[in-house]
N, C-alpha and C positions, 0 to 999 in steps of 0.2 A: 077373438076373446075381447072381454072388457077388461078396462084397468080405470079404477077412480081412485082420484085423489080426491079425498074429502079435507078440507082446511077450515079452521077456525080462525081468524084473524084474532090479536090483541085487542085492538082499536076496531069494534063493530063497523064505525064510518067508514074504513077502510074499502070494507066491500064497495059499495058506490065509487067510490073514487077511483078504486085501482082496477075494476073491474074491466075498462076499456084498454087497459095497458095490459092487461092479464088474458085476454082476449085476442087481441093482434098478436101476443107471443105465441099461444099455444096454435093458432093459425099457420104459423110458420112450420107446427109439427107435421102438419100435411103435406107436406114435401120429403117427409121421410117415407122410404120404402116401406110398405108394410102398415102403413097408417091410413086407416081408412076413413073415419071421422072422429069428430070431436066436439062435444057439447060442452057448455059451462051452463051452470045451474042457480042462481044465486038462492039463498034461503029467503023465504017468506015470513021468517019468524023471527021475534027479535029477544026470546028468552034467551037466559044467559047460558043455559046448558045446550045450545044449537049452536052447528057449524054454520060458517060464512058461506060458502062455495063447496059445490060438486063439481069435478072436472070428469067427464065422462069420455073414454077413449075406447073406439072399437080398432082394434088391430090385431095382427097374426103375433103370436109368440117372438120369430124373428124382429118385427115391428117395434114391440117391448125391447129388446136387446137396443136397438138401432137407438130409439128413443130414449133410455137411457144412458147411453154414450153420446149424446146430441149436445149441440148448444143452446137448443131450446132448453132442454131439463136442466142444465147449468146455469142458465140464465133464471130459470124461477127458482132454483135455490139461492142462488145468490142473491138476487132483487128482492127477494119477496120471504125466504127461510126465516129471517128476524124477524118480520112482522107477525110470525105466525103462532099462536097460542099453543096449537096443538094442529096435529093431523092423522088422515090415517088412509091408509093403501090399500085396495083391495082388488084382486083378480077375481075373474069367474068366466066360464062358458056363456 
């Protein structure tokens, strides 16, 4: 399945500043059983109504459960949650 985390930073400059740290964090999720692939896409638009980045994960339903309970997920929320204006979560086949 696909699991998308689409996030918009309050400060748009954070996309470039924090991208390496976010990539390193999510690379750790590849050690979680059931997580097969992770790609992080930065927006190429500076329009105010656009989101900053999209984290695309390929995983099994069990992998999603393990990810949700993981240290990576807790770190994402605690380290970056307050910096986000909004986020959307989308799952599909």
